[in-house]
N, C-alpha and C positions, 0 to 999 in steps of 0.2 A: 245426387246433385248432377244435373245435366250440363256438361261443359262443351258439348258439340257446337262447332262454328264460333266459339268464343275466341276473340283476338288476343294474342299474347306477344310479348317481346322477349327475345332471347339475346343474351349479351354477345353471342358469337354469330348466330344464324339470322338475326334480325327479327322482323315481324312475321308472324305466322298465324294459322288458324287451326284449332283443335278438330281433328277428324275422327278420332277414336279414343276411348279411355275406359278403364275398369279400375278395380281396387289395387292393381299391381303396376300397370303401366299406362302411359298416355302417348298418343301419336299425333304429331303436328305437321301440317303441310306448310313448308316454306316455299319461296319462289323457285328454288332450284330442285328441291327434293323433300320427301317426307322423312321425319326423324322420330324415333321412339325413345322415351325417357322413363325412368322409374317414377311412379306416382305414389305419394305426393312429394317425394324427396326433391324433385327438380325445382319446385317452386321455392321462392325466397331468394336464393343466391343466384340462380341462373335464369329463371323464368318468371315473368310477371303478367298477370291478367290485366287487361285494359278496363274491364267492367269492375268498378270498385265494390259494388254491392255483392257480386259473386266472389270477388277476391276476399272480402270480409268473411263470408261463409266458409270459404276454403281455408282461411287462416284458422278458424275454429276447428275444422276437421284435422288440420295438421297438428294443432295443439293437442287434440284428443289422441291422435296417433302417437305423438311424442310421449304423452302421459302413459299410454298403454305400453310403449316400448320400455320406458323407465321402470314401470311396474313389473314387466316381464324380466328385466335385468335384475331388479331387486329380488324377485322370486328365485331366479337362478342362483344368485349369490347366497341367498338364505339356504337353498338346497345344498350348495357346496359346503357351507358352514356346518350344516347338519351332517353331511357325509363325513366331513373331517372329524366332527365330534364322535360320530358312531365308530369311525375307524380307530380313534384314540381309545374309546371305551373297549373296543374289541381287542386291541393290543394289551390293554391293562388286564382284561379278562383272561386272555391267553397266558399272560405272565403269571397271574395269580394261580391259574390252573396248573401251570408247569411247576411252580415253586411251592405248591400247597403241601403242608405236612399235616397229617391227620392228628387232630387233638383228641386225647382219650375221652374227653367229655364234650363232644360236639353234637349232642342230641338236645332236644328241647321239649319240655313238658309244659302244658298249659292247663290252667284251671278255668274252665268255661262256665259262665253263667248261662241261664236259659236262652237269652238272646244270642249270645256268642255260639252256643251249641248249634242253633239252627243255621246261622249264617256261615259258620265254619264248614258245614257239610254241604250247604247249597252253593256257596261260592268257592269252596275248597281253598281257603286262605285264612290266616289269622293276623290280627293286628297286635303289635307289641306295646302299643300305648306311647305316651310321650314322657320325656324327661321332666321330673318334678322340680328340680332346682339347679342352681349354678348358671354358668354362662350360656349353656345350651337349653335352658328351660323352655319347654313348649315344643321342642323339636322331637321328631319320632325317635324312639329307641332303635339302636342299630345292632343286629345280631351278629357281632363280629366273628363268633366261632363257627357259625353255620356255613356249610359249604355243600358241595354236591354229594358228600357222603352222609349228610345229616337227614334226620327224620324228625317230624313233629308229632308228639303224642298229645291227644286231647283227653282230658279227664274231667270228672264231675264229682262233687260231693254236695248232697242236699243238706241244708242247714239243720235238718232234724236228725241227722245221723252223725256219729263220731268220725273223726278224721281217718281212722283205720279203715273205714268203709268206702273211702274214695275209690271210684271205679274208672276203668279205661273205656272211653267211648269210641275211639278210632285212632288211626295213625296214617300219616302220609309222608313220603319222601319229598324233599323240597324240589322245586322246579328244576329241570335239567340245566338251565342256564343260571341258576341262582348262586350268588356269592354274597355272603352277609356283609362283607366290608364295603360293597358297592350299593347296598340297600339304602335308599334315601327316604322312602315313604313309610317305613315301619311295617309293611305287609310282607308275609312269607307265603308265597303261592305254592300250590301243590304240583307234584310231578304229574305228567299227563297220563301215566299208567298206574304207578304204585301209590294207591290210596285205598284205604279200607275203613268202612263204617261198620261197627258192631251192632247187632240187634240188642234189644233190652235184655234178652235171656243170655246172650253171649257176654254182654258187658258185666252182668252179675257174676260171671265166672272169672273175670279178669280184674282182681283187686290190685290197685296201683302199688300198695306197700308190700306186695309179695316180691317186688323187684327192686324198689327204691329204698335206699338207706342213707342216712346222714352219718358219714364215717366218724364224726366227732361224738355223736350221740346215737349209736347203732340201735338202741332199743326204743328210741322216741319216734313217734309218728305225728309230727307237727309240721304244718306247711308254713306257718307264720305269715309273713306279708308277701305282697307281689302276686302277679298273675302268671308268671312263668319262671322257669329256671333251667339251667343246663344240667344234663346228667350223662351217665356213663354209656359209652357205645355198647359195651357188653350187655347192659341191662336192656337196651333196646332190642338187641339180637335175641335175648331170652323171651321178650314179649312177642316178637314176631314169630319165633319158633312155636310158642304156645298157641298163637292165633291159628297157625297152620293146623295144629291138632284139634283145635276147637271147631273149625269149619266142617260142616257135613255135606254141603252142596259141592259136587265135584268141580264146577267151574270156579267157585269162590275159593276152594281149597287150592286149586291150581294157581290162581292169582296170588294168594297168600304165600305159596311156596316160591313162586318167581320173585316176589317182593323180598322174601327172606334171603334168598340166594343172592339177589342183586345187592342187598344191604351188606351182607357178609363180604362180598367181593369188593365193594366200595370202601369198606372199613378194614380190609385185610384180616378178617376173622375166619376161623375154621369151625364149621358146625360140629365136627368131632371133638374139638377141644373146648366147646362151650360149657361153662360150669352150670350147675343147677341154680335156679333162683334162690337168693339168700338175702332178701330184703328184710326190713324191720319187722314185718308181719311174721316172718319165718323164725324170728329170734325171740319172740315173746311166748 
């Protein structure tokens, strides 16, 4: 918009003529001197254009600027709200970290179907599913026992074989920042480093029931219902220990060893005091 030479009236300086302007300021020549003002803020209260058609166009420009300003203010306010929320979550996270007491059964095992098997290893996360009944029906399950000392074990059993032949597919530590009580979407993401997928041959050598046992029925090997369950920290340590021995590739074995040592440290377990596996398969 060209405003050069347009006549204006100022409430204090009288009638003048516009000699310069850009997106930030405007300069007006009055009888006595030239004056600079902030553009377009000066219009409306202090300055008026004589040309009504140009004034109308300018009014639209001012309105657009005002809308942009309000939009920017809203954006900044939303950013502040987000920052406050993130700060609150961080404080809650730090509090939970500080006060966390290790639960003796804070590991989780999953029964993967073929689709979940593929997605679990491609995306390195598992979904707990949703609550089936009650007031929270339809909401994602929340893994309240899982913390940064927890690992997720992925297992599989083909429908053509008995439950005793359930095998371990892989394992991962939960994400470094994960706290089950704060989980809202039902997904359990993997640690950036501690994650292992077994080959078919390795998986055949890792039967799940070698480690797992139902203490009420120690000789039974039945999964019953559900896609997941919590299990003992010691059993997970035994599994990781055996995976180290199973690996033949030096790099994979080194990763498995670091994983095992990290897990023992996080769960305050001693490798030397780790008992031999004594799951239901070992008792039959």
